[in-house]
N, C-alpha and C positions, 0 to 999 in steps of 0.2 A: 522727174520729181523735184518738188521743193523740200529743202532741205539735207538732201542725201550727200553721203561723207565725201565725197569728190569734190565737191563746189567749195571751190576757195575764198569764196566770199565772208565777209566781214559779217554773219547773221546775227546779229545781237539777240531775238528772239527765234530762234531754230524753228521752233513749234509753228508759228507763227507768221507765215509772209506777209501781209498787211503791215502789221506791228514794226518787222524790220528792215522793209522798204521805209514805211515812216522814217526810222528811226536813219537810216542811209539819208535819204533828199535831207533831211536837214544837218546832217554833216557833211553833204559832200560840197558846201559853201566855205567849208572849214578852211581850204586853199587859199580864198581869197576873202578871209575875213566875217565868212559869215555866220560862226560857229568858232567855239574853243571846245577842243577834244574831253577837256577834263569835264565843263560841264554838261555836255550831252552824256559823259560817262556816268554821271554824279543821279540827271533825271532817268537814265536805263538801270542802274543800279536799283532808284527807288522804286520798278514799277517792275523788276524779275519776279515779284509774287503774286501782281496782279495782272498778267497777259492776259487780255483781249476784255480789258475792264477801259473801255475807253473815256470814263470820266475819270478814273482816275490817271489816265495819260492826259488827258485836259488838266487838272488839276496841278500838275506834274510841271508838263511844259511852262505852265503861266507862272507858276510861283517861281520857277530857274529864267523866266523872263519877268517876273517884278525882282529879280531883286538883281539882274544885269541895268537892267534899264534904274533904277535907282543909284546904281553906280556909276551909272552915265550922267544922272541928273547932277549925283555930289559932285561930280569931273567938271564939269560944267560951270556949276554954282563958284569952285576953286579956279574956273579960268583955263582948266587945261582941255579945251576944246577937241579936240582928235580925238581922246581918249573917251570921252564924252560921244563920238560920231560911231566909234568901234563898239563900242556900248551900245548904242542904239540900232545898228543893225544886227548884231547877236540876238538882241531881246525881239528881235521883229519877226525874226527867224524862230524864233522858240515859240511866241505869242502864236505865230500859225501853222508850227506842226502841231500845236496840241490843238484849235479848234478844228482842224482840217477835216479829223472823224465825228466830229459830234454829228450827231443825227438822232432828231429832229433836233433844228438849229434851235437855238436858246436866245434869251438875251442878251445875258451875261457873257455866251460865246460871243456872240456880235462888237459888243462891248469890248473886248477884248481885241479882237477885230479892229477895229476902229482905234484900239491904242497901238497897234502893231504898224498901223499906216501912219499914222501920227511921229512913233518913232522912228520911223523908215525917214520921213519926211525931214525930220528935225535933222538926223544923221547929212539928208545930203544937203541941207543950208549950210555944213559947215567943210564937207567933202569938196577940194579944190580938185584935184583928181579920179576917175575922171572926173567931170563936171555932168550933173545930173539934173533936170529940170522937169516936175510936174510937168505935166500939161492935161490939155481936156480936147478931145477931138468930136465938133458936130457928129449927131449921130441919131437920124431917127426922132427929131424934137427934145433930144435927150442930148447926152453926151456919154462917150467913153474915156478913161481917167487911164493916163501913160504916162510913162517913163522915158525921158529922151536921153538919152547917154549921146553927149559928143566926141567926135572922134578926137584923137589926139591930133592934132593940126601940123606940127611935127612933120609928121607920117603923113597926113593927109596931102599936105602939099596946100597951095593957095586956090584961091576958087572954091566952088561947091567941094562938097564930100559924098561919097559913098555911103549907104545907111541899110541896114535891116527891119524892116517890121518884124516883133516879133510877138506871136499869138501865145496864148498859153495852150494847157492841155486839156484833162479830164476836171481837174482838182488843184493845180496849181495857182501860181498867182505870178503877179509882173514882180511882187520884192523877192519871191523864191529865185524866179527865173534869175532877176539881176544877179544875185548871187553866185550863178551859175558860170562865172568868168567873162561876163559881161565887159570887165573893164580891159581886160587880154582884148577882145575884139576892140574897144577903142582903139588902146592902144599903136594895132595894125592898121590906125586911121580911117576906121568904119566906124558911122554911128550906129543908133541901134534903139528904136523904138517901140521902147516893149508894151502890150495893152492887155487892160483883162475885158477881152470880147465877152459879147451876150456870154450868160453860163457860168463864168468866172469871176474871183476875185471880189470888188466893189462892185461889178456891173450889176451880180447875183445879189449879192447882200444889201444894198444900198439902194439898185436904182431900179430895181424891178425889168431884169433884162436876161429873160429865160434864155438859156440855148437853143439855137436854131439851126438849120440844117446848109442854110443858106450862107455860106461864109461870104460869099463875094458882096452883099450888103452893106457890110460895114469895115471888110476889107478894101474895096473902095476908096470912101471916106477917109479911110485911113493913110492909104494911099496920095492921096489929093492933099490932105493934110502935112505930111512930110515933102510933096514936090512944090507945096506953096512955101515952103520955108527956104531961104535963099541960101541957108548955108548946105544945103545937101543939092546931089544934082539927079534929077528928076530921070535921068535914062540907067542911074546905078542906084534905082533902089530895088531890094528882093524882098521874099518874104520866106520865115520860118514859123516854125511853131515844131512842140514836144509833143508825143505820147497822142492822144485821140488830137492833137494838130496835124500830125501824122494823115489825118484825111481837112481839117485849115486851109492849109496853105498847098497842097497841094491841087485842092480845088479853088482856089485865092490864084495863084498863080495860072491856072488852065482859065479860067473866066474874064481875069483882068489883066489883058495883053501887056498893059505895060510895066509889069513886072518884069526885073530882069534876069532873076534866078529865085531859085527855087531849093529850101533846105526841110527835108521832112524826119525830124530825129524821131526814128518812131516811125514803124509802117500802119496804115489802115488801109482797107479796104471796102470791107460790109460791116459797119455797124451796128448794124440791126444782127445779123445775122449772127454775130460775136457774142451781145445781148443775149439773145434769144436761147444758145448754148447757155451761160450761163445762168441764164435764170431758170432754165431745165436740171442743171444741174443742180441747186440750189435747193428744187422742189424736191427731188432725190435723195439728201443729204449730203452732197458733194459739195465742196467747198472751192471756187475758182480761185486764182490768183488774182485779186483785186486790190488796189491801191487805197479803196475808201471803204464803207461800208456800202452793202448793193443798196441802201435807200437814196443815196447822193445821188441816182440816177432820175430818179424822178422829182428829188429838188430841185438839179438843172436845169430841166425842162421845165418844171412848174406843171406838173400832171398830179396825180391822185391817187395813181397804180400804173402796178407793172404792165396793164393790159394797154393805157393809154399810153403810157413813156415807150413802149415795141412801138405804136402806131405813130409818134413821133418820131420814131428811127427809121421806120420807112425810107426817107429822105437821104438819111448818112450814106450812101453807098457813090463810089469812086468810077466804077465800072459807064463807060461811055462824058465820061468829063476829062480825066486826065486824060487821054487821048488825044486832047485840044493843045496839051499843054505845047508849048514851044519855047520856051526858056531853058537854059543849063537848067541843073535838076541832079542833086544829089540825095540819097536815100540813105542813114545810116539808121542801122538796127543792130542790134544783139544775137548771135549764133542761142543763146539761151533764154532767150526774153520768154518766159512762161504766161504772159498775158496776151501778145500776141505772136504765135509762132513766125519761124523763118518763112515757112511755106505762103503767107499770106503773103509777110513782104516782098518776096519772089513776084508773084502774080501783079501786084501793085508796079514794083518797078517795070516789067514787062509789058503793060499796059501802058505805062507815059510816052506821052508821044515826040517828045523832046529830040533831038538827034545828039545833042550833048546831054548825057546823063553817066552817073555814077552812082554805083549800090557798093557801100563799104559794109562789110559786116566783120563785127569785133567776135574774135573767139576766147573761147577757157582758158586759153593759153595766153594769150596777148593780156585778156582783161578788159572788161566795158559789155561782160556776153551779156549781162542780166538786161532790164528793159529800158531804155532809154540811158544806159551805160551809169547806172546809181552804182554799181559796186566799183567803177574808174570813172568819174564824171569826167576828170584833164585830162584823158586822153581823149572823150568822147570830143569835147569842144573844141580842143587843138586841132585834132580831123578838123570841125568843121568851118572851123575860123581861118584856117589856113584856106583851105578851098575858098570858099567865100571870099577872102581877100586876093587871091588869083584870078576869079573871074570877074570884080569889081573893078579891079585895077582900069585904067585906062583904056580905053581899045580894045578892049576883053572882048567883048559881045560882039557878033558878029550885027 
C-alpha cells in the first residue's frame, strides 16, 4: 500500500503517488547535475497546499525552469559557459517535470517543452565530457531524435567502441534519461544512443508518431544507424529501456538478433492486462499507482477513447516473443514496485530464452525497491552499467 509508515523512501507528497514519483524522477538527476536539491524543494514547498492540481504543478516547475534558465543565459553573456551549461541542464529537467502531467496537452505546454529541448541542446554544445551529439535517425519517412553520448576513449581504447541503444518508457524522455547517470556509462567506455521512440518525447509531441507495439520497426533502423557509425562496433551494440521500456527492449532484442545484449530496467509482460485492470480500478473508484494521468495512455496511442486504447494494447504482450531472445539479458526490478508486481517480472524473466540471463531484484533493505529504482537511481544505474561494461567488453559475447 502506497505511503505505508514503514516505507523509508523520501515521499514529498505522501498521499499522492504520482506527485511523489514525479518529484523523485526530477530529483534523481541531482547526482549528475540534473537537479539542485534546494530548487526542487522550493518547488515542492510551493505545491504542498495544491496537491493534485496539475496546472499548479506545471506553473511552479516552469517558473523554476525560467528562473534557472535566465541565470544560465546571464552567465553565458558574461563568458561563464560551464555555469550556463549547468543551469541549462537543470532548467530542462524542471520544464519537462512540469509538462509531463499536462492532459490535455496545451500550446503553452508544448512551447515549454520545446524550450526544454533548446536548453538541453545549448548545454551539450558547451559540455566537453561526455561529448553529446544531437542526431536524427531515419524512420518511416521521418526521423527519430536522439542523443548520441560518446564514450571515454581512454577507457574504450582504440578502434570501434561498444554502445547501448536506450529507448524511453511510457512517459519519460531522452533528456530526462540522459540525467540518469549516462555520463557514468560513458566513463566506463560505453557509448549510448538515447532515442525518443514513437509515443515518446519529441516524437509524439512534434512529429506525429504515436506509440506502436512493433518495437522492432524502429529498433532495427536505430541499430543500423549506430552500426553504420565508424566509432562503434556493430558486434557490441546492446539495447535497453526503462519502465514500459521493459516491453520495448526485450521485444527488440528478441526480434533483432544483432543486438549484443538487452537490459530491461523494470519488467513488463502483458501491458493490455495491466491497463485493463487499471481502467477497471479507476471505474470502481480505486486509484491505481500511475506515474502520469490516465489520459496519457490515449494521447500516446493517438486514440480518443479508453476502449480504442485497450484495442491498441492487445499487441503489447511478450509471451511468444521473448522466448526467441538469445543475447545476454538483464532484468532489474524493485521488490516493492507498485506499478508492476514482482510476480510479473518473474514471469517475464522465466520466459526469456537467453542462456545467459540475470534477474536483479532490489530490496527494501538495500534501496531501489520502488519502480525503476526511483527511490535510489544511483544503486540501479551502477548495477546496470557494470553489467553492461562486463558483457560488452571485447570477447565477452559467445
